[in-house]
N, CA, C, O and the ligand as a Tripos MOL2 file, in Angstrom:
@<TRIPOS>MOLECULE
protein
  313   311    79     0     0
PROTEIN
NO_CHARGES

@<TRIPOS>ATOM
      1 N          -8.8180  -30.1090   -6.5880 N.3       1 MET1
      2 CA         -8.5970  -29.1300   -5.3530 C.3       1 MET1
      3 C          -7.2890  -28.5510   -5.4210 C.2       1 MET1
      4 O          -6.3160  -29.2330   -5.7430 O.2       1 MET1
      5 N          -7.2070  -27.3420   -5.1400 N.am      2 THR2
      6 CA         -5.9560  -26.6150   -4.9410 C.3       2 THR2
      7 C          -5.9900  -26.0490   -3.5010 C.2       2 THR2
      8 O          -7.0150  -26.0250   -2.8210 O.2       2 THR2
      9 N          -4.7500  -25.5840   -3.0850 N.am      3 SER3
     10 CA         -4.7060  -24.9820   -1.7760 C.3       3 SER3
     11 C          -4.9630  -23.4990   -1.7810 C.2       3 SER3
     12 O          -4.8060  -22.8320   -0.7590 O.2       3 SER3
     13 N          -5.3380  -23.0020   -2.8690 N.am      4 SER4
     14 CA         -5.4930  -21.4400   -3.0230 C.3       4 SER4
     15 C          -6.6960  -20.9750   -2.1910 C.2       4 SER4
     16 O          -6.7860  -19.7830   -1.8950 O.2       4 SER4
     17 N          -7.6390  -21.8740   -1.7950 N.am      5 HIS5
     18 CA         -8.7830  -21.3010   -1.0870 C.3       5 HIS5
     19 C          -8.5710  -21.4940    0.4720 C.2       5 HIS5
     20 O          -9.4660  -21.2160    1.2700 O.2       5 HIS5
     21 N          -7.4170  -21.9540    0.8370 N.am      6 LEU6
     22 CA         -7.2000  -22.1010    2.2390 C.3       6 LEU6
     23 C          -7.1060  -20.6900    2.8490 C.2       6 LEU6
     24 O          -6.5870  -19.7900    2.1890 O.2       6 LEU6
     25 N          -7.6130  -20.4530    4.1460 N.am      7 PRO7
     26 CA         -7.3870  -19.1790    4.7010 C.3       7 PRO7
     27 C          -5.9900  -18.9510    5.0740 C.2       7 PRO7
     28 O          -5.3010  -19.8800    5.4940 O.2       7 PRO7
     29 N          -5.5220  -17.7240    4.9390 N.am      8 GLN8
     30 CA         -4.1470  -17.4140    5.3020 C.3       8 GLN8
     31 C          -4.0120  -17.3890    6.7880 C.2       8 GLN8
     32 O          -4.8630  -16.8830    7.5190 O.2       8 GLN8
     33 N          -2.8940  -17.9630    7.2160 N.am      9 GLN9
     34 CA         -2.7220  -17.9310    8.7110 C.3       9 GLN9
     35 C          -1.8250  -16.8570    9.1450 C.2       9 GLN9
     36 O          -0.9510  -16.4480    8.3810 O.2       9 GLN9
     37 N          -1.9880  -16.3550   10.3600 N.am     10 LEU10
     38 CA         -1.1710  -15.4170   10.9650 C.3      10 LEU10
     39 C          -0.4080  -15.9080   12.0720 C.2      10 LEU10
     40 O          -0.9640  -16.6440   12.8880 O.2      10 LEU10
     41 N           0.8590  -15.5780   12.2110 N.am     11 ALA11
     42 CA          1.7090  -15.9740   13.3390 C.3      11 ALA11
     43 C           2.1250  -14.7320   14.1190 C.2      11 ALA11
     44 O           2.6000  -13.7470   13.5520 O.2      11 ALA11
     45 N           1.9370  -14.8040   15.4040 N.am     12 LEU12
     46 CA          2.3830  -13.7270   16.3050 C.3      12 LEU12
     47 C           3.5880  -14.1510   17.0890 C.2      12 LEU12
     48 O           3.5870  -15.1790   17.7660 O.2      12 LEU12
     49 N           4.6130  -13.3470   16.9890 N.am     13 LEU13
     50 CA          5.8720  -13.7080   17.6620 C.3      13 LEU13
     51 C           6.2470  -12.4980   18.5920 C.2      13 LEU13
     52 O           6.3800  -11.3600   18.1400 O.2      13 LEU13
     53 N           6.3990  -12.7960   19.8460 N.am     14 SER14
     54 CA          6.7220  -11.6720   20.7630 C.3      14 SER14
     55 C           8.0040  -11.0850   20.4850 C.2      14 SER14
     56 O           8.9660  -11.8150   20.2480 O.2      14 SER14
     57 N           8.1160   -9.7140   20.4950 N.am     15 VAL15
     58 CA          9.2810   -8.9800   20.2160 C.3      15 VAL15
     59 C           9.6480   -8.1090   21.4710 C.2      15 VAL15
     60 O           8.7840   -7.7320   22.2630 O.2      15 VAL15
     61 N          10.9470   -7.8200   21.6000 N.am     16 SER16
     62 CA         11.2730   -6.9040   22.6390 C.3      16 SER16
     63 C          12.2150   -5.8310   22.0820 C.2      16 SER16
     64 O          12.6410   -5.9420   20.9320 O.2      16 SER16
     65 N          12.5470   -4.8130   22.8480 N.am     17 GLY17
     66 CA         13.4650   -3.7800   22.4090 C.3      17 GLY17
     67 C          12.7960   -2.6720   21.5760 C.2      17 GLY17
     68 O          13.4380   -1.7980   20.9930 O.2      17 GLY17
     69 N          11.4150   -2.7810   21.5670 N.am     18 LEU18
     70 CA         10.7250   -1.6810   20.8860 C.3      18 LEU18
     71 C          10.1030   -0.7450   21.9410 C.2      18 LEU18
     72 O           9.9320   -1.1010   23.1070 O.2      18 LEU18
     73 N           9.7770    0.4610   21.4700 N.am     19 LEU19
     74 CA          9.1790    1.4950   22.4210 C.3      19 LEU19
     75 C           7.7750    0.9450   22.7760 C.2      19 LEU19
     76 O           7.1510    0.2580   21.9670 O.2      19 LEU19
     77 N           7.2830    1.2640   24.0120 N.am     20 PRO20
     78 CA          5.9890    0.8290   24.3560 C.3      20 PRO20
     79 C           4.8920    1.3460   23.4520 C.2      20 PRO20
     80 O           5.0960    2.3030   22.7040 O.2      20 PRO20
     81 N           3.6660    0.6860   23.5190 N.am     21 CYS21
     82 CA          2.5590    1.0630   22.7560 C.3      21 CYS21
     83 C           2.1360    2.5240   23.0410 C.2      21 CYS21
     84 O           1.9920    2.9480   24.1880 O.2      21 CYS21
     85 N           1.9510    3.2450   21.9610 N.am     22 PRO22
     86 CA          1.5090    4.7100   22.2790 C.3      22 PRO22
     87 C           0.0930    4.7720   22.8390 C.2      22 PRO22
     88 O          -0.2790    5.8130   23.3800 O.2      22 PRO22
     89 N          -0.6870    3.7630   22.7470 N.am     23 PHE23
     90 CA         -2.0500    3.8460   23.1790 C.3      23 PHE23
     91 C          -2.2440    3.3830   24.5840 C.2      23 PHE23
     92 O          -2.9720    4.0310   25.3360 O.2      23 PHE23
     93 N          -1.5890    2.2190   25.0140 N.am     24 CYS24
     94 CA         -1.8180    1.8020   26.3590 C.3      24 CYS24
     95 C          -0.5390    1.9340   27.2780 C.2      24 CYS24
     96 O          -0.5890    1.8430   28.5040 O.2      24 CYS24
     97 N           0.6110    2.1580   26.5480 N.am     25 GLY25
     98 CA          1.7680    2.3580   27.3180 C.3      25 GLY25
     99 C           2.5390    0.9830   27.6670 C.2      25 GLY25
    100 O           3.5950    0.9960   28.3010 O.2      25 GLY25
    101 N           1.9840   -0.0990   27.2450 N.am     26 MET26
    102 CA          2.5830   -1.3490   27.5890 C.3      26 MET26
    103 C           3.6000   -1.7810   26.4790 C.2      26 MET26
    104 O           3.4760   -1.4160   25.3100 O.2      26 MET26
    105 N           4.5710   -2.5500   26.9070 N.am     27 ALA27
    106 CA          5.6510   -2.8610   25.9800 C.3      27 ALA27
    107 C           5.5960   -4.3490   25.5640 C.2      27 ALA27
    108 O           6.5900   -4.9070   25.1020 O.2      27 ALA27
    109 N           4.4140   -4.9780   25.7360 N.am     28 LYS28
    110 CA          4.2780   -6.3210   25.4050 C.3      28 LYS28
    111 C           3.8010   -6.3660   23.8970 C.2      28 LYS28
    112 O           2.6110   -6.2270   23.6130 O.2      28 LYS28
    113 N           4.7090   -6.5510   23.0140 N.am     29 LEU29
    114 CA          4.4250   -6.3600   21.5320 C.3      29 LEU29
    115 C           4.7140   -7.6510   20.8320 C.2      29 LEU29
    116 O           5.4980   -8.4730   21.3070 O.2      29 LEU29
    117 N           4.0680   -7.8300   19.6810 N.am     30 ALA30
    118 CA          4.2690   -8.9640   18.9030 C.3      30 ALA30
    119 C           4.3840   -8.6380   17.4120 C.2      30 ALA30
    120 O           3.7910   -7.6750   16.9280 O.2      30 ALA30
    121 N           5.1400   -9.4380   16.7120 N.am     31 ARG31
    122 CA          5.3590   -9.2330   15.3420 C.3      31 ARG31
    123 C           4.3350  -10.1260   14.6030 C.2      31 ARG31
    124 O           4.3110  -11.3390   14.8090 O.2      31 ARG31
    125 N           3.5080   -9.5300   13.7600 N.am     32 VAL32
    126 CA          2.5180  -10.3760   12.9950 C.3      32 VAL32
    127 C           3.0410  -10.7100   11.7040 C.2      32 VAL32
    128 O           3.4660   -9.8580   10.9230 O.2      32 VAL32
    129 N           3.0110  -12.0710   11.4450 N.am     33 THR33
    130 CA          3.4980  -12.5310   10.1450 C.3      33 THR33
    131 C           2.4930  -13.3280    9.4720 C.2      33 THR33
    132 O           1.8880  -14.2190   10.0690 O.2      33 THR33
    133 N           2.2660  -13.0160    8.1220 N.am     34 ARG34
    134 CA          1.2340  -13.8410    7.4220 C.3      34 ARG34
    135 C           1.9060  -15.0350    6.8190 C.2      34 ARG34
    136 O           2.9460  -14.9150    6.1720 O.2      34 ARG34
    137 N           1.3190  -16.1880    7.0250 N.am     35 LEU35
    138 CA          1.8570  -17.4380    6.4840 C.3      35 LEU35
    139 C           0.9900  -17.9230    5.3850 C.2      35 LEU35
    140 O          -0.0230  -18.5760    5.6340 O.2      35 LEU35
    141 N           1.3610  -17.6200    4.1500 N.am     36 PRO36
    142 CA          0.5750  -18.0830    3.0610 C.3      36 PRO36
    143 C           0.6730  -19.5820    2.9030 C.2      36 PRO36
    144 O           1.6330  -20.1800    3.3880 O.2      36 PRO36
    145 N          -0.2580  -20.1990    2.2610 N.am     37 PRO37
    146 CA         -0.2180  -21.6390    2.0990 C.3      37 PRO37
    147 C           1.0060  -22.0990    1.3490 C.2      37 PRO37
    148 O           1.4780  -23.2200    1.5420 O.2      37 PRO37
    149 N           1.5520  -21.1900    0.4470 N.am     38 GLU38
    150 CA          2.6930  -21.4680   -0.2720 C.3      38 GLU38
    151 C           3.5440  -20.2180   -0.2350 C.2      38 GLU38
    152 O           3.0230  -19.1130   -0.0830 O.2      38 GLU38
    153 N           4.8680  -20.3830   -0.3730 N.am     39 GLY39
    154 CA          5.7410  -19.3290   -0.4380 C.3      39 GLY39
    155 C           6.2480  -18.8560    0.9440 C.2      39 GLY39
    156 O           6.0350  -19.4910    1.9770 O.2      39 GLY39
    157 N           6.9210  -17.7210    0.8870 N.am     40 GLU40
    158 CA          7.5830  -17.1500    2.0620 C.3      40 GLU40
    159 C           6.5850  -16.4530    2.9770 C.2      40 GLU40
    160 O           5.6110  -15.8730    2.4990 O.2      40 GLU40
    161 N           6.8140  -16.5030    4.2830 N.am     41 PRO41
    162 CA          6.0610  -15.7400    5.2260 C.3      41 PRO41
    163 C           6.2630  -14.2810    4.9390 C.2      41 PRO41
    164 O           7.3490  -13.8600    4.5380 O.2      41 PRO41
    165 N           5.1970  -13.4880    5.1470 N.am     42 GLU42
    166 CA          5.2850  -12.0540    4.8370 C.3      42 GLU42
    167 C           5.0230  -11.2710    6.1320 C.2      42 GLU42
    168 O           4.0380  -11.4930    6.8360 O.2      42 GLU42
    169 N           5.9850  -10.3120    6.4190 N.am     43 PRO43
    170 CA          5.7460   -9.4050    7.5980 C.3      43 PRO43
    171 C           4.3780   -8.5830    7.3940 C.2      43 PRO43
    172 O           4.0150   -8.1720    6.2920 O.2      43 PRO43
    173 N           3.7300   -8.4110    8.4780 N.am     44 VAL44
    174 CA          2.4510   -7.6560    8.3310 C.3      44 VAL44
    175 C           2.5280   -6.3870    9.1180 C.2      44 VAL44
    176 O           2.3860   -5.3010    8.5570 O.2      44 VAL44
    177 N           2.7600   -6.5000   10.4600 N.am     45 CYS45
    178 CA          2.8050   -5.2640   11.2940 C.3      45 CYS45
    179 C           3.2650   -5.6850   12.6720 C.2      45 CYS45
    180 O           3.4440   -6.8680   12.9640 O.2      45 CYS45
    181 N           3.4570   -4.6310   13.5480 N.am     46 ILE46
    182 CA          3.6780   -4.9020   14.9120 C.3      46 ILE46
    183 C           2.3390   -4.7250   15.6380 C.2      46 ILE46
    184 O           1.6020   -3.7830   15.3470 O.2      46 ILE46
    185 N           2.0180   -5.6220   16.5800 N.am     47 GLN47
    186 CA          0.7540   -5.4950   17.2180 C.3      47 GLN47
    187 C           0.9680   -5.4780   18.7840 C.2      47 GLN47
    188 O           1.7700   -6.2550   19.3020 O.2      47 GLN47
    189 N           0.2600   -4.6090   19.4970 N.am     48 CYS48
    190 CA          0.2570   -4.5820   20.9060 C.3      48 CYS48
    191 C          -0.4960   -5.7700   21.4610 C.2      48 CYS48
    192 O          -1.6680   -5.9500   21.1300 O.2      48 CYS48
    193 N           0.0830   -6.5330   22.2370 N.am     49 GLU49
    194 CA         -0.6050   -7.7070   22.8550 C.3      49 GLU49
    195 C          -1.5690   -7.3620   23.9480 C.2      49 GLU49
    196 O          -2.3790   -8.1810   24.3820 O.2      49 GLU49
    197 N          -1.4610   -6.0810   24.4010 N.am     50 THR50
    198 CA         -2.3540   -5.7140   25.5280 C.3      50 THR50
    199 C          -3.6200   -5.1280   25.0600 C.2      50 THR50
    200 O          -4.6950   -5.5110   25.5210 O.2      50 THR50
    201 N          -3.5220   -4.1270   24.0770 N.am     51 CYS51
    202 CA         -4.8130   -3.5040   23.6330 C.3      51 CYS51
    203 C          -5.1070   -3.8910   22.1820 C.2      51 CYS51
    204 O          -6.1840   -3.5830   21.6700 O.2      51 CYS51
    205 N          -4.1610   -4.5630   21.5120 N.am     52 GLY52
    206 CA         -4.5270   -4.9290   20.0900 C.3      52 GLY52
    207 C          -4.2470   -3.8650   19.0710 C.2      52 GLY52
    208 O          -4.5830   -4.0390   17.9000 O.2      52 GLY52
    209 N          -3.6650   -2.8070   19.4550 N.am     53 ALA53
    210 CA         -3.3340   -1.8260   18.5220 C.3      53 ALA53
    211 C          -2.3250   -2.2870   17.4980 C.2      53 ALA53
    212 O          -1.3980   -3.0020   17.8780 O.2      53 ALA53
    213 N          -2.4290   -1.9390   16.2400 N.am     54 THR54
    214 CA         -1.4390   -2.3610   15.2270 C.3      54 THR54
    215 C          -0.7140   -1.1630   14.7100 C.2      54 THR54
    216 O          -1.2510   -0.0610   14.5950 O.2      54 THR54
    217 N           0.5860   -1.4340   14.3870 N.am     55 GLY55
    218 CA          1.4790   -0.3900   13.8510 C.3      55 GLY55
    219 C           1.3870   -0.3580   12.2860 C.2      55 GLY55
    220 O           0.6800   -1.1440   11.6550 O.2      55 GLY55
    221 N           2.1230    0.5700   11.7440 N.am     56 PRO56
    222 CA          2.1350    0.6660   10.2080 C.3      56 PRO56
    223 C           2.6590   -0.6690    9.6070 C.2      56 PRO56
    224 O           3.4020   -1.4340   10.2220 O.2      56 PRO56
    225 N           2.2220   -0.8640    8.4070 N.am     57 THR57
    226 CA          2.6050   -2.1060    7.7190 C.3      57 THR57
    227 C           3.9030   -1.7500    6.9010 C.2      57 THR57
    228 O           4.1700   -0.6140    6.5100 O.2      57 THR57
    229 N           4.6590   -2.8470    6.6990 N.am     58 ALA58
    230 CA          5.9350   -2.6230    5.9720 C.3      58 ALA58
    231 C           6.2590   -4.1000    5.4040 C.2      58 ALA58
    232 O           5.6220   -5.0860    5.7740 O.2      58 ALA58
    233 N           7.2430   -4.1510    4.5300 N.am     59 THR59
    234 CA          7.5630   -5.4240    3.9320 C.3      59 THR59
    235 C           8.7220   -6.1140    4.5480 C.2      59 THR59
    236 O           8.9820   -7.2620    4.1880 O.2      59 THR59
    237 N           9.4640   -5.4970    5.4750 N.am     60 THR60
    238 CA         10.4900   -6.1510    6.1600 C.3      60 THR60
    239 C          10.2970   -6.0040    7.6720 C.2      60 THR60
    240 O           9.7310   -5.0060    8.1190 O.2      60 THR60
    241 N          10.7390   -6.9400    8.4380 N.am     61 HIS61
    242 CA         10.6440   -6.8260    9.8720 C.3      61 HIS61
    243 C          11.4590   -5.6380   10.4550 C.2      61 HIS61
    244 O          11.0320   -5.0160   11.4280 O.2      61 HIS61
    245 N          12.5710   -5.3470    9.8870 N.am     62 ASP62
    246 CA         13.3770   -4.2320   10.3680 C.3      62 ASP62
    247 C          12.5830   -2.9340   10.1010 C.2      62 ASP62
    248 O          12.5890   -2.0330   10.9400 O.2      62 ASP62
    249 N          11.9110   -2.8310    8.9640 N.am     63 HIS63
    250 CA         11.1330   -1.6540    8.6780 C.3      63 HIS63
    251 C           9.9730   -1.5590    9.6270 C.2      63 HIS63
    252 O           9.6760   -0.4810   10.1400 O.2      63 HIS63
    253 N           9.3160   -2.6590    9.8680 N.am     64 LEU64
    254 CA          8.1120   -2.6460   10.8290 C.3      64 LEU64
    255 C           8.6070   -2.0930   12.1400 C.2      64 LEU64
    256 O           7.9660   -1.2180   12.7220 O.2      64 LEU64
    257 N           9.7010   -2.5690   12.6050 N.am     65 SER65
    258 CA         10.1810   -2.0880   14.0040 C.3      65 SER65
    259 C          10.4920   -0.6570   13.9420 C.2      65 SER65
    260 O          10.1450    0.0830   14.8630 O.2      65 SER65
    261 N          11.1260   -0.2180   12.9140 N.am     66 ALA66
    262 CA         11.4750    1.1900   12.7280 C.3      66 ALA66
    263 C          10.1410    2.1170   12.7100 C.2      66 ALA66
    264 O          10.0310    3.1580   13.3580 O.2      66 ALA66
    265 N           9.2390    1.6160   11.9400 N.am     67 LEU67
    266 CA          8.0030    2.4030   11.8190 C.3      67 LEU67
    267 C           7.2050    2.3770   13.1980 C.2      67 LEU67
    268 O           6.5380    3.3490   13.5520 O.2      67 LEU67
    269 N           7.3020    1.3000   13.9020 N.am     68 TRP68
    270 CA          6.5910    1.2420   15.1900 C.3      68 TRP68
    271 C           7.2890    2.2960   16.1560 C.2      68 TRP68
    272 O           6.5680    3.0580   16.8010 O.2      68 TRP68
    273 N           8.5410    2.3540   16.2620 N.am     69 ASP69
    274 CA          9.2060    3.2670   17.1580 C.3      69 ASP69
    275 C           8.9340    4.6730   16.7300 C.2      69 ASP69
    276 O           8.7780    5.5250   17.6040 O.2      69 ASP69
    277 N           8.8620    4.9980   15.4460 N.am     70 ILE70
    278 CA          8.5280    6.3650   15.0700 C.3      70 ILE70
    279 C           7.1960    6.7220   15.5020 C.2      70 ILE70
    280 O           6.9850    7.8150   16.0260 O.2      70 ILE70
    281 N           6.2420    5.8270   15.3050 N.am     71 ARG71
    282 CA          4.8270    6.1550   15.7120 C.3      71 ARG71
    283 C           4.7390    6.2150   17.2360 C.2      71 ARG71
    284 O           3.9570    6.9970   17.7770 O.2      71 ARG71
    285 N           5.5460    5.3810   17.9460 N.am     72 ALA72
    286 CA          5.4470    5.3920   19.4080 C.3      72 ALA72
    287 C           5.9520    6.7150   19.8820 C.2      72 ALA72
    288 O           5.4590    7.2030   20.8990 O.2      72 ALA72
    289 N           6.9330    7.3590   19.2010 N.am     73 ASN73
    290 CA          7.4760    8.6280   19.5120 C.3      73 ASN73
    291 C           6.5430    9.7840   19.2150 C.2      73 ASN73
    292 O           6.3420   10.6530   20.0640 O.2      73 ASN73
    293 N           5.9570    9.8080   17.9930 N.am     74 THR74
    294 CA          5.2530   10.9200   17.5110 C.3      74 THR74
    295 C           3.7920   10.7900   17.2690 C.2      74 THR74
    296 O           3.1040   11.7960   17.0930 O.2      74 THR74
    297 N           3.2830    9.5740   17.2520 N.am     75 GLY75
    298 CA          1.9230    9.2420   16.8670 C.3      75 GLY75
    299 C           0.9630    9.1190   17.9960 C.2      75 GLY75
    300 O           0.0100    8.3500   17.8700 O.2      75 GLY75
    301 N           1.1260    9.8080   19.0950 N.am     76 ARG76
    302 CA          0.3090    9.6040   20.2780 C.3      76 ARG76
    303 C          -1.1400    9.9970   19.9760 C.2      76 ARG76
    304 O          -1.3650   10.9910   19.2850 O.2      76 ARG76
    305 N          -2.0820    9.2790   20.4500 N.am     77 PRO77
    306 CA         -3.4970    9.5360   20.2040 C.3      77 PRO77
    307 C          -3.8470   10.9520   20.7590 C.2      77 PRO77
    308 O          -3.3420   11.3990   21.7890 O.2      77 PRO77
    309 N          -4.7140   11.5910   20.0240 N.am     78 ALA78
    310 CA         -5.1630   12.9490   20.4010 C.3      78 ALA78
    311 C          -5.8490   12.8570   21.7490 C.2      78 ALA78
    312 O          -6.3120   13.8680   22.2770 O.2      78 ALA78
    313 ZN         -1.4450   -1.1920   23.4470 Zn       79 ZN79
@<TRIPOS>BOND
     1     1     2 1
     2     2     3 1
     3     3     4 2
     4     3     5 am
     5     5     6 1
     6     6     7 1
     7     7     8 2
     8     7     9 am
     9     9    10 1
    10    10    11 1
    11    11    12 2
    12    11    13 am
    13    13    14 1
    14    14    15 1
    15    15    16 2
    16    15    17 am
    17    17    18 1
    18    18    19 1
    19    19    20 2
    20    19    21 am
    21    21    22 1
    22    22    23 1
    23    23    24 2
    24    23    25 am
    25    25    26 1
    26    26    27 1
    27    27    28 2
    28    27    29 am
    29    29    30 1
    30    30    31 1
    31    31    32 2
    32    31    33 am
    33    33    34 1
    34    34    35 1
    35    35    36 2
    36    35    37 am
    37    37    38 1
    38    38    39 1
    39    39    40 2
    40    39    41 am
    41    41    42 1
    42    42    43 1
    43    43    44 2
    44    43    45 am
    45    45    46 1
    46    46    47 1
    47    47    48 2
    48    47    49 am
    49    49    50 1
    50    50    51 1
    51    51    52 2
    52    51    53 am
    53    53    54 1
    54    54    55 1
    55    55    56 2
    56    55    57 am
    57    57    58 1
    58    58    59 1
    59    59    60 2
    60    59    61 am
    61    61    62 1
    62    62    63 1
    63    63    64 2
    64    63    65 am
    65    65    66 1
    66    66    67 1
    67    67    68 2
    68    67    69 am
    69    69    70 1
    70    70    71 1
    71    71    72 2
    72    71    73 am
    73    73    74 1
    74    74    75 1
    75    75    76 2
    76    75    77 am
    77    77    78 1
    78    78    79 1
    79    79    80 2
    80    79    81 am
    81    81    82 1
    82    82    83 1
    83    83    84 2
    84    83    85 am
    85    85    86 1
    86    86    87 1
    87    87    88 2
    88    87    89 am
    89    89    90 1
    90    90    91 1
    91    91    92 2
    92    91    93 am
    93    93    94 1
    94    94    95 1
    95    95    96 2
    96    95    97 am
    97    97    98 1
    98    98    99 1
    99    99   100 2
   100    99   101 am
   101   101   102 1
   102   102   103 1
   103   103   104 2
   104   103   105 am
   105   105   106 1
   106   106   107 1
   107   107   108 2
   108   107   109 am
   109   109   110 1
   110   110   111 1
   111   111   112 2
   112   111   113 am
   113   113   114 1
   114   114   115 1
   115   115   116 2
   116   115   117 am
   117   117   118 1
   118   118   119 1
   119   119   120 2
   120   119   121 am
   121   121   122 1
   122   122   123 1
   123   123   124 2
   124   123   125 am
   125   125   126 1
   126   126   127 1
   127   127   128 2
   128   127   129 am
   129   129   130 1
   130   130   131 1
   131   131   132 2
   132   131   133 am
   133   133   134 1
   134   134   135 1
   135   135   136 2
   136   135   137 am
   137   137   138 1
   138   138   139 1
   139   139   140 2
   140   139   141 am
   141   141   142 1
   142   142   143 1
   143   143   144 2
   144   143   145 am
   145   145   146 1
   146   146   147 1
   147   147   148 2
   148   147   149 am
   149   149   150 1
   150   150   151 1
   151   151   152 2
   152   151   153 am
   153   153   154 1
   154   154   155 1
   155   155   156 2
   156   155   157 am
   157   157   158 1
   158   158   159 1
   159   159   160 2
   160   159   161 am
   161   161   162 1
   162   162   163 1
   163   163   164 2
   164   163   165 am
   165   165   166 1
   166   166   167 1
   167   167   168 2
   168   167   169 am
   169   169   170 1
   170   170   171 1
   171   171   172 2
   172   171   173 am
   173   173   174 1
   174   174   175 1
   175   175   176 2
   176   175   177 am
   177   177   178 1
   178   178   179 1
   179   179   180 2
   180   179   181 am
   181   181   182 1
   182   182   183 1
   183   183   184 2
   184   183   185 am
   185   185   186 1
   186   186   187 1
   187   187   188 2
   188   187   189 am
   189   189   190 1
   190   190   191 1
   191   191   192 2
   192   191   193 am
   193   193   194 1
   194   194   195 1
   195   195   196 2
   196   195   197 am
   197   197   198 1
   198   198   199 1
   199   199   200 2
   200   199   201 am
   201   201   202 1
   202   202   203 1
   203   203   204 2
   204   203   205 am
   205   205   206 1
   206   206   207 1
   207   207   208 2
   208   207   209 am
   209   209   210 1
   210   210   211 1
   211   211   212 2
   212   211   213 am
   213   213   214 1
   214   214   215 1
   215   215   216 2
   216   215   217 am
   217   217   218 1
   218   218   219 1
   219   219   220 2
   220   219   221 am
   221   221   222 1
   222   222   223 1
   223   223   224 2
   224   223   225 am
   225   225   226 1
   226   226   227 1
   227   227   228 2
   228   227   229 am
   229   229   230 1
   230   230   231 1
   231   231   232 2
   232   231   233 am
   233   233   234 1
   234   234   235 1
   235   235   236 2
   236   235   237 am
   237   237   238 1
   238   238   239 1
   239   239   240 2
   240   239   241 am
   241   241   242 1
   242   242   243 1
   243   243   244 2
   244   243   245 am
   245   245   246 1
   246   246   247 1
   247   247   248 2
   248   247   249 am
   249   249   250 1
   250   250   251 1
   251   251   252 2
   252   251   253 am
   253   253   254 1
   254   254   255 1
   255   255   256 2
   256   255   257 am
   257   257   258 1
   258   258   259 1
   259   259   260 2
   260   259   261 am
   261   261   262 1
   262   262   263 1
   263   263   264 2
   264   263   265 am
   265   265   266 1
   266   266   267 1
   267   267   268 2
   268   267   269 am
   269   269   270 1
   270   270   271 1
   271   271   272 2
   272   271   273 am
   273   273   274 1
   274   274   275 1
   275   275   276 2
   276   275   277 am
   277   277   278 1
   278   278   279 1
   279   279   280 2
   280   279   281 am
   281   281   282 1
   282   282   283 1
   283   283   284 2
   284   283   285 am
   285   285   286 1
   286   286   287 1
   287   287   288 2
   288   287   289 am
   289   289   290 1
   290   290   291 1
   291   291   292 2
   292   291   293 am
   293   293   294 1
   294   294   295 1
   295   295   296 2
   296   295   297 am
   297   297   298 1
   298   298   299 1
   299   299   300 2
   300   299   301 am
   301   301   302 1
   302   302   303 1
   303   303   304 2
   304   303   305 am
   305   305   306 1
   306   306   307 1
   307   307   308 2
   308   307   309 am
   309   309   310 1
   310   310   311 1
   311   311   312 2
@<TRIPOS>SUBSTRUCTURE
     1 MET1         2 RESIDUE 1 A MET
     2 THR2         6 RESIDUE 1 A THR
     3 SER3        10 RESIDUE 1 A SER
     4 SER4        14 RESIDUE 1 A SER
     5 HIS5        18 RESIDUE 1 A HIS
     6 LEU6        22 RESIDUE 1 A LEU
     7 PRO7        26 RESIDUE 1 A PRO
     8 GLN8        30 RESIDUE 1 A GLN
     9 GLN9        34 RESIDUE 1 A GLN
    10 LEU10       38 RESIDUE 1 A LEU
    11 ALA11       42 RESIDUE 1 A ALA
    12 LEU12       46 RESIDUE 1 A LEU
    13 LEU13       50 RESIDUE 1 A LEU
    14 SER14       54 RESIDUE 1 A SER
    15 VAL15       58 RESIDUE 1 A VAL
    16 SER16       62 RESIDUE 1 A SER
    17 GLY17       66 RESIDUE 1 A GLY
    18 LEU18       70 RESIDUE 1 A LEU
    19 LEU19       74 RESIDUE 1 A LEU
    20 PRO20       78 RESIDUE 1 A PRO
    21 CYS21       82 RESIDUE 1 A CYS
    22 PRO22       86 RESIDUE 1 A PRO
    23 PHE23       90 RESIDUE 1 A PHE
    24 CYS24       94 RESIDUE 1 A CYS
    25 GLY25       98 RESIDUE 1 A GLY
    26 MET26      102 RESIDUE 1 A MET
    27 ALA27      106 RESIDUE 1 A ALA
    28 LYS28      110 RESIDUE 1 A LYS
    29 LEU29      114 RESIDUE 1 A LEU
    30 ALA30      118 RESIDUE 1 A ALA
    31 ARG31      122 RESIDUE 1 A ARG
    32 VAL32      126 RESIDUE 1 A VAL
    33 THR33      130 RESIDUE 1 A THR
    34 ARG34      134 RESIDUE 1 A ARG
    35 LEU35      138 RESIDUE 1 A LEU
    36 PRO36      142 RESIDUE 1 A PRO
    37 PRO37      146 RESIDUE 1 A PRO
    38 GLU38      150 RESIDUE 1 A GLU
    39 GLY39      154 RESIDUE 1 A GLY
    40 GLU40      158 RESIDUE 1 A GLU
    41 PRO41      162 RESIDUE 1 A PRO
    42 GLU42      166 RESIDUE 1 A GLU
    43 PRO43      170 RESIDUE 1 A PRO
    44 VAL44      174 RESIDUE 1 A VAL
    45 CYS45      178 RESIDUE 1 A CYS
    46 ILE46      182 RESIDUE 1 A ILE
    47 GLN47      186 RESIDUE 1 A GLN
    48 CYS48      190 RESIDUE 1 A CYS
    49 GLU49      194 RESIDUE 1 A GLU
    50 THR50      198 RESIDUE 1 A THR
    51 CYS51      202 RESIDUE 1 A CYS
    52 GLY52      206 RESIDUE 1 A GLY
    53 ALA53      210 RESIDUE 1 A ALA
    54 THR54      214 RESIDUE 1 A THR
    55 GLY55      218 RESIDUE 1 A GLY
    56 PRO56      222 RESIDUE 1 A PRO
    57 THR57      226 RESIDUE 1 A THR
    58 ALA58      230 RESIDUE 1 A ALA
    59 THR59      234 RESIDUE 1 A THR
    60 THR60      238 RESIDUE 1 A THR
    61 HIS61      242 RESIDUE 1 A HIS
    62 ASP62      246 RESIDUE 1 A ASP
    63 HIS63      250 RESIDUE 1 A HIS
    64 LEU64      254 RESIDUE 1 A LEU
    65 SER65      258 RESIDUE 1 A SER
    66 ALA66      262 RESIDUE 1 A ALA
    67 LEU67      266 RESIDUE 1 A LEU
    68 TRP68      270 RESIDUE 1 A TRP
    69 ASP69      274 RESIDUE 1 A ASP
    70 ILE70      278 RESIDUE 1 A ILE
    71 ARG71      282 RESIDUE 1 A ARG
    72 ALA72      286 RESIDUE 1 A ALA
    73 ASN73      290 RESIDUE 1 A ASN
    74 THR74      294 RESIDUE 1 A THR
    75 GLY75      298 RESIDUE 1 A GLY
    76 ARG76      302 RESIDUE 1 A ARG
    77 PRO77      306 RESIDUE 1 A PRO
    78 ALA78      310 RESIDUE 1 A ALA
    79 ZN79       313 GROUP 0 **** ****
């Protein structure tokens, strides 16, 4: 048996200081991090805890936050 077949776990950590969700307008946001069975946690995206919308993916938390703010400013739903 190896651990390679275990499901990957996700961790949600509340974040503040980001622009509100462009979809529902709420600022209750979480940083989603994938926790592989082995190795380093990997940033996944920013997720709105109110409506579940997710932001762009990136490989660093700083980049995730930057991308979220860019979309919150310019990526409003049609
Ligand atoms: Zn939302």
